[in-house]
N, C-alpha and C positions, 0 to 999 in steps of 0.2 A: 323242583320248583325254585329253590334258592339258586341253583346253578343258572337257570334261565333268567332270573331276576338280575343276578350279578353280571351275566353275559351282556345284558342290556344297560348296565351302568347303575343299577339299583342296589341298595344294601340287602342283605338277607332278611327274610321275615323270621323273627325270633318269636316262637309261640311259647308263652310261659305255661308252667304247670297248671296255674290256677285257671287258665283259659282252655284247658284240655277238653272239657265237656262241650264247651261252645264250638271248639274246632271240630270235634267228632260230629256234632249235630250239623254243622255247615257242610262237612264232607258227605254226610248221608243225604242232605238236601241236594248237593251237587250231583251225586250219583242218581238221584231221582229226577234230574233235569232242571233243578233250580240252583244255578251257580251264584246267585246274587249274595246270599249270606257268606259264602266262602270268599268271594271277591271283597266284600266289605271287611271281613276279618283280616285278610292278607293286606289290604290297603292300610288298615289301622296299624298292623304290625310293622309294615315298611315305614310308615310315618314315624312310629316310635323309634325305629332304628336310626332314621335320619336325624331325629332330635338328639339322640344319644351321641351320634357322630359329631354334631355341631357343638 
């Protein structure tokens, strides 16, 4: 996933340990056909990476 993000000019999505449970829930939802929670989580992590870079 991070390779694809960086290939398109985005920073990597860094998922913190404290977000691990939310990430796993989002992945389970995505496996069951609902990718919105995973997309929201990755979007937030990419935004945080961008803020760190600035």
